[in-house]
C-alpha positions in Angstrom: -0.2 -0.2 0.0 2.7 2.4 1.3 4.5 1.4 -2.1 1.4 2.4 -4.9 0.9 5.7 -2.7 4.5 6.7 -3.1 4.0 6.0 -7.2 1.0 8.2 -7.1 2.7 11.0 -5.8 5.8 10.6 -7.7 3.8 10.3 -11.1 1.7 13.7 -9.8 5.2 15.3 -9.1 5.8 14.2 -12.7 2.9 15.7 -14.3 3.3 19.1 -12.0 6.8 19.6 -13.8 4.9 18.9 -17.3 6.6 15.7 -17.9 4.4 12.8 -19.0 5.1 10.3 -16.5 5.3 7.6 -18.9 8.0 8.6 -21.1 11.1 6.8 -21.3 14.4 8.4 -19.4 17.1 8.9 -21.9 20.3 7.2 -21.4 22.8 9.9 -21.4 22.8 13.9 -21.5 26.1 14.1 -21.6 26.5 13.5 -25.1 28.8 10.9 -27.4 32.5 12.3 -25.9 31.3 11.3 -22.3 32.8 7.9 -22.7 35.7 6.9 -24.8 35.1 3.4 -24.3 31.3 2.1 -25.2 29.3 0.7 -22.4 28.4 -3.1 -22.4 24.7 -3.3 -22.2 23.6 -4.4 -18.6 20.4 -6.4 -17.5 19.8 -3.4 -15.6 20.0 -0.8 -18.1 16.6 -0.9 -19.6 14.9 2.6 -20.1 12.9 3.8 -16.8 9.5 5.7 -16.7 10.3 9.5 -16.3 8.1 9.0 -13.0 10.6 7.2 -11.3 13.0 10.2 -11.2 10.5 11.8 -8.6 10.3 8.8 -6.7 12.8 10.4 -4.2 10.7 13.7 -3.9 7.6 11.8 -3.2 9.2 9.4 -0.4 10.0 13.0 1.5 6.6 14.2 0.9 5.1 11.2 2.5 7.3 11.3 5.5 6.5 14.6 5.8 3.0 14.7 5.7 2.4 11.2 7.5 0.7 12.3 10.3 -1.8 14.6 8.2 -3.4 11.3 6.4 -5.9 9.7 8.2 -7.0 7.2 5.5 -5.2 6.0 2.4 -6.1 8.2 -0.9 
């Protein structure tokens, strides 16, 4: 239940930043010359949805306002 709440808040924060929560994050923003050697693909290197970058902020929000919530949303 707690994980669903964090996901829901993270998706809302992503939308408030005018980012589509289901869009995929870019692999690297530093450009082609940032890595002299090509990276080998790892099993965990699959694209992640954009809302995942807001998980930390959602967790902070939940902990800061935990006493105000009387029932699950």
